[in-house]
Structure formats: structure tokens, C-alpha cells
C-alpha positions in Angstrom: 144.8 91.8 143.0 147.7 89.5 142.0 148.7 88.9 145.6 145.2 87.9 146.5 145.1 85.4 143.7 148.3 83.7 144.7 146.8 82.9 148.1 144.4 80.5 146.3 147.2 78.3 144.8 146.9 76.0 147.7 145.2 72.8 146.4 143.5 72.2 149.8 141.7 75.6 149.6 140.5 74.8 146.1 139.3 71.4 147.3 137.5 73.2 150.2 135.8 75.5 147.7 134.5 72.6 145.7 133.2 70.8 148.7 131.9 73.6 150.8 130.0 75.4 148.2 128.9 72.3 146.2 130.5 73.5 143.0 131.5 70.0 141.9 129.3 70.2 138.9 131.0 73.4 137.8 134.6 72.7 138.8 134.7 69.0 138.6 135.9 69.0 134.9 138.4 71.7 135.3 142.1 71.5 136.3 143.6 73.9 138.9 144.7 76.5 136.3 141.2 76.8 135.0 139.8 77.1 138.5 142.3 79.9 139.3 141.2 81.6 136.1 137.6 81.6 137.3 138.7 82.8 140.7 140.8 85.6 139.2 137.7 87.2 137.6 135.3 86.6 140.4 135.1 89.2 143.2 133.0 87.0 145.5 135.6 84.2 145.6 138.4 86.7 146.0 136.9 88.6 148.8 134.9 86.2 151.0 134.8 82.7 149.5 131.1 82.9 150.2 129.1 82.4 147.1 125.8 80.8 146.0 125.8 78.3 143.1 123.6 80.8 141.2 126.6 83.1 140.9 128.2 80.5 138.7 125.5 79.9 136.2 127.5 81.4 133.4 130.2 78.7 134.0 127.7 75.8 133.8 125.0 76.8 131.4 125.1 74.2 128.7 125.2 70.5 129.4 124.8 67.9 126.7 124.5 64.2 127.0 125.5 62.0 124.1 125.2 58.3 123.3 127.9 57.3 120.8 127.3 54.4 118.4 128.2 51.0 119.9 131.1 48.8 119.0 133.4 51.4 117.6 136.8 52.8 118.6 136.0 56.4 119.3 138.3 59.3 119.2 137.1 62.4 121.0 136.4 64.3 117.8 134.2 61.4 116.6 131.3 62.6 118.7 132.0 66.3 119.1 134.1 68.9 117.1 136.3 71.0 119.3 139.1 73.5 118.7 141.0 76.5 119.9 140.4 80.2 119.2 142.8 82.6 120.8 144.0 79.8 123.1 140.5 79.3 124.5 139.2 75.8 124.6 135.7 75.6 123.0 134.5 72.6 125.0 135.5 71.1 128.3 136.4 67.5 129.0 134.1 64.5 128.6 132.4 62.3 131.2 130.8 58.9 131.1 128.0 57.6 133.2 130.2 57.4 136.3 131.6 60.9 135.8 135.1 59.5 135.2 137.1 61.8 133.1 138.2 60.3 129.8 141.9 61.3 129.6 143.0 59.0 126.7 142.7 60.3 123.2 140.4 57.4 122.3 138.4 54.6 124.0 136.2 51.7 123.0 132.5 52.1 123.6 131.3 49.2 125.7 128.7 48.5 128.5 130.6 50.6 131.0 130.6 53.7 128.8 127.1 54.3 127.5 126.8 58.0 127.8 129.1 61.0 127.5 128.3 64.3 129.1 130.0 67.5 127.9 129.9 71.1 129.1 130.2 73.9 126.6 132.7 76.7 127.3 130.9 79.9 128.3 132.8 82.0 125.9 131.7 80.2 122.7 129.1 82.1 120.7 128.7 79.7 117.7 127.5 76.1 117.4 128.6 75.9 113.8 129.8 72.3 113.0 129.4 71.3 116.7 128.4 67.6 115.9 129.2 67.6 112.1 129.9 64.1 110.9 130.0 62.7 114.4 129.2 59.1 115.3 126.3 59.8 117.7 123.1 57.8 118.2 121.3 60.0 120.7 121.7 63.7 121.8 120.0 65.2 124.8 120.4 68.8 125.8 120.1 68.6 129.6 120.7 72.2 130.5 120.7 75.3 128.3 120.5 78.7 130.0 122.3 81.0 127.6 120.5 82.7 124.7 123.5 84.3 123.0 124.3 81.6 120.4 124.0 83.2 117.0 125.1 80.5 114.6 123.8 76.9 114.4 124.7 76.1 110.8 125.9 72.6 110.1 125.3 71.8 113.8 124.1 68.2 113.2 125.1 68.0 109.5 126.2 64.5 108.5 125.1 62.8 111.7 123.9 59.8 109.7 123.7 57.5 112.8 121.6 59.9 114.8 118.2 58.3 115.8 117.0 60.4 118.7 117.4 64.0 119.6 115.9 66.1 122.4 115.9 69.8 121.6 113.3 70.9 124.2 116.0 72.8 126.2 117.8 74.3 123.2 117.5 78.1 123.1 117.6 79.7 119.7 116.4 83.2 120.6 119.2 85.0 118.8 120.2 82.5 116.1 120.6 84.0 112.7 121.9 81.1 110.7 120.3 77.6 110.7 121.5 76.6 107.2 122.4 72.9 106.9 121.5 72.4 110.5 120.1 68.8 110.1 121.6 68.2 106.7 122.0 64.4 106.0 120.5 63.3 109.4 119.3 60.3 107.4 118.3 58.1 110.4 116.1 60.7 112.1 112.4 59.9 111.8 111.1 62.7 114.1 112.3 66.1 115.1 110.4 68.1 117.7 111.1 71.8 117.0 108.1 73.2 118.9 110.4 75.2 121.2 112.4 76.9 118.5 112.4 80.7 118.2 113.3 81.7 114.6 112.3 85.3 114.3 115.9 86.4 113.8 116.9 83.6 111.4 118.0 84.8 108.0 119.4 81.7 106.4 117.5 78.3 106.4 118.9 76.9 103.2 119.4 73.1 103.2 118.2 73.0 106.8 116.6 69.5 106.4 118.2 68.4 103.1 118.7 64.7 102.8 116.7 63.9 105.9 115.5 60.8 104.1 113.8 59.1 107.0 111.7 62.0 108.2 108.0 61.1 108.0 106.3 64.2 109.5 107.5 67.7 110.2 105.6 70.4 112.1 107.1 73.9 111.6 103.8 75.7 112.5 105.6 77.7 115.2 108.4 79.0 112.9 108.6 82.7 112.4 110.3 83.2 109.0 109.6 86.9 108.5 113.4 87.6 108.3 114.4 84.6 106.3 116.0 85.3 102.9 117.3 82.0 101.8 115.2 78.7 101.8 116.7 76.9 98.8 117.0 73.1 99.2 115.4 73.4 102.6 113.5 70.0 102.4 115.3 68.6 99.4 115.3 64.8 99.1 113.2 64.3 102.2 112.0 61.3 100.4 109.9 59.8 103.3 108.2 63.0 104.2 104.4 62.5 104.0 103.2 65.5 106.0 104.6 69.0 106.6 103.0 71.9 108.3 104.5 75.3 107.2 101.2 77.2 107.5 102.9 80.0 109.6 105.6 80.7 107.0 106.0 84.3 106.2 108.0 84.5 103.0 107.8 88.3 102.4 111.6 88.6 102.5 112.6 85.3 100.9 114.7 85.6 97.8 115.4 82.0 96.9 113.2 78.9 97.2 114.8 76.8 94.3 114.9 73.0 94.9 113.0 73.6 98.2 110.9 70.4 97.9 113.1 68.7 95.3 112.7 64.9 95.6 110.0 64.9 98.3 108.5 61.9 96.6 106.1 61.0 99.4 104.3 64.3 99.8 100.7 64.2 98.6 99.4 67.7 99.4 100.9 71.1 99.8 98.8 74.2 100.5 101.0 77.2 100.0 98.2 79.6 99.3 99.3 81.9 102.1 102.7 82.3 100.5 102.8 86.0 99.5 106.0 87.7 98.4 107.4 90.5 96.2 111.0 89.6 96.7 111.1 86.0 95.5 113.4 85.6 92.5 114.2 82.0 92.0 111.9 78.9 92.1 113.9 76.6 89.8 113.2 72.8 90.4 111.2 73.7 93.4 108.9 70.7 93.2 111.0 68.6 90.9 110.2 64.8 91.3 107.4 65.3 93.9 106.0 62.2 92.2 103.2 61.6 94.8 102.0 65.2 94.9 98.3 65.3 94.1 97.3 68.8 95.3 99.3 72.0 95.1 98.0 75.5 95.8 100.2 78.5 95.0 97.4 80.9 94.4 98.9 83.5 96.8 102.1 84.0 94.8 102.6 86.3 91.9 105.3 86.4 89.2 106.3 90.1 89.5 110.0 89.5 90.3 110.3 85.8 89.6 112.7 85.3 86.8 113.8 81.7 87.4 111.2 78.8 87.5 113.0 76.3 85.3 111.5 72.8 85.5 109.6 73.8 88.7 106.9 71.0 88.3 108.9 68.4 86.3 108.1 64.8 87.1 105.1 65.8 89.3 103.3 62.9 87.7 100.4 62.6 90.2 99.2 66.2 90.2 95.4 66.4 89.9 94.5 69.7 91.6 96.8 72.6 90.7 96.2 76.3 91.4 99.0 78.6 90.1 97.0 81.0 87.9 97.8 84.1 89.9 101.4 83.0 90.4 102.5 82.8 86.8 99.9 84.6 84.8 102.6 86.5 82.9 104.6 83.4 81.9 104.7 82.8 78.2 106.8 79.7 77.9 105.0 77.2 80.2 107.2 74.4 78.9 109.9 75.7 81.2 107.7 74.8 84.2 106.0 71.6 83.3 107.2 68.2 82.2 106.6 67.9 78.4 104.4 64.8 79.1 102.1 66.7 81.4 99.5 67.7 78.7 96.5 67.6 81.0 98.2 69.9 83.5 99.2 72.3 80.8 95.6 72.5 79.6 94.3 73.1 83.1 96.9 75.8 83.6 96.0 77.5 80.3 92.3 77.3 81.2 93.0 79.0 84.6 94.9 81.7 82.8 92.0 82.2 80.3 89.4 82.3 83.0 91.5 84.8 85.0 91.9 87.0 82.0 88.2 86.9 81.2 87.4 87.9 84.8 89.9 90.7 84.6 88.4 92.0 81.3 84.9 91.8 82.7 85.9 93.8 85.9 87.7 96.3 83.7 84.5 96.9 81.6 82.4 97.2 84.8 84.8 99.9 86.2 84.7 101.8 82.9 80.8 101.8 82.9 80.7 103.0 86.6 83.2 105.7 85.8 81.1 106.8 82.7 77.9 106.7 84.7 79.2 109.1 87.5 80.8 111.3 84.9 77.5 111.7 83.1 75.7 112.5 86.3 78.0 115.3 87.4 78.5 116.8 84.0 
């Protein structure tokens, strides 16, 4: 084995491999030592030097194109976070439009360097912090074959300059953590997440927190059946006017506190399909949703909910509210409403009274039916 590998140390042979088998896309960013490492663990190369490019998919599965912000002196870690784990480089070198390797530690963005292309190391399993706090204006996932990434938490967190993002090729099949994924992406107005697979995600807390420019968000394709944490999920999305979360299954969610906190542009929320027995905390959930006119929480119940402090504080525009089934057991309603919301409190109390009347009436009917059958058979 080792003797065979030493035969490939000749640079001309390596060059022949790159040309003959059109592996420039795969090997173009690697130095000789890295190429030899690939050869070392590839039987085809060792035996015959006759391979098809498909055999090398695992070495070239994730390609991302970035557009850094203009007129800035950029260090490499200004537009991607990279590091070492057990001496294995997370990310390969960078390319500009002309596929010229950037060898300096920094460079100045100008007309000649508009785009940067990076290739992700095949051994990395986590995208946590990948672009965190990076100075990027646009991100485009060109190629994404792998489906073994399990962590995307903080992936774009703090990308305050990010204006456009193409996630159509991004594969999330096995992702378990999406917490803080788009946190503080304050320049993003639209995010298309129609290709996202979320059936294995457990944590979505703060996923869109502080996305203050988002106007509309369609999450109708989201499978949240395994999600446990959704607190602060849309907190301070102050420009959000429309949100589709009709497919949300919250049966396993434990926390939704501060979930819509500060969503001051939302006018309507229909959460009537929200049904759960595990939910514990809803503190400040709709705090300062000052434009909210309609809210339907009729599907929820208060069986295990012990925290709903100031849940509807500063919801000054609320006209249509249905929460009778949700908190029918709550005694101190001042904990939920703003002290100035006298009309809402009256509506709520009337809903509770009507619900109790219906319950008593049904109870009487059941007793009468039971008495009638008992009388017949005795």
C-alpha cells in the first residue's frame, strides 16, 4: 500500500490526473499533500488511475458562492468562519470570479473580486456558526449533495448586511438544531424556505429573532412534530405583516414564550389548530403585537401551562379574540392582559361564562339521558 502511494508523488502524474479525468473542479483548490491524501484512500486511483468524476462526488458535494460587501478590507474570516478539529481543515481555500486562489490573509473587495466560491470539507457534519457575523451581501448554495448535516444553529446569525440568500439547494434532511439560524439577519426582506425538511428538528428557538426587515414568511411546509423549543422564534420581526404557520404541529413543544414578541406589524394570527398537552410556558408570547386585530387560540388548553405572564400586554388593537378554551381555568386574568384592556377582559370573561353555561347544560342533558335509560331497564 505505502509503496504504491509513493509512486504518485511525481507532480506530473498528479497534473495528468487533473487533466485526463477532468477533476479540476475537485482538485483545483487542493495542494499536493491533500491530493495524495485523497489518492491514499481511493482504490480506483491506486489501481488503475481510471475513474469517473461521479466517484468523487463526496469530495465536491457542497459549493457556496458568496458576495462580500463592497469597499471593505476583508479578512478570510470576515465572510466565513473556519477552524481546525483534529487537524482537519473545515473549509477549503477561496476563489474569486476568475478562480484565482486568494493566498493573502486579507484583500480589498473591488471590481475584480465580486464573488467568492468556497468548497466545504467532506468531513464536516455541522454548519453551526458557518457565516456568523460575516460581512456578506449575497449567499448562493450552488451545489449541495450531502444530507448528513445535523446542526445549522447560528448558521447566518448576525449577518446584518445579508440582502439575498438562495437556499433552494440546501439539504436539511437530518438537521436537528435550527436555533438562531437567521438571528439578526436584519437586512433580509424575503427568505424562501419551501425546500426545507424539518421533520427531525428539535430546536427552533430564536430562529428568526430580530429579522426586522422580513415582510412575509411562509412556513406552511414545515413539519414541527418533533420540535420542543420555539421561544423567541419570531421575536422582534417588526416588519412582518403575514406569516403562514398553518402546518405547525406543536404536540411536543414545551416553550413558546416571547414567540411573537414585538411583531408590531402583524394584524391576524389564526392558531386554532395549535393543540398541545406538553406546553408549559407562554410568557410574553404576543407582547407588543400592537397591530394585531384577530387572534384565535381556541385549540389550546391550559392543562399544563403554568407560565403566561403578560402574554397579551400592549396588544392595543385586538378586536377579535378567542382564547376561552385555552385559559378557562385561569383565575388571575390580569397576569395575561394589559391593565388598560378593559374591553378585552370583559370579552374574555363573557367567553368563559358562556363556555361554563354550555358545559353545565351538557352536563344536565347527560344526567337526564342516564336517568331515562336507567328507568327503562330497571
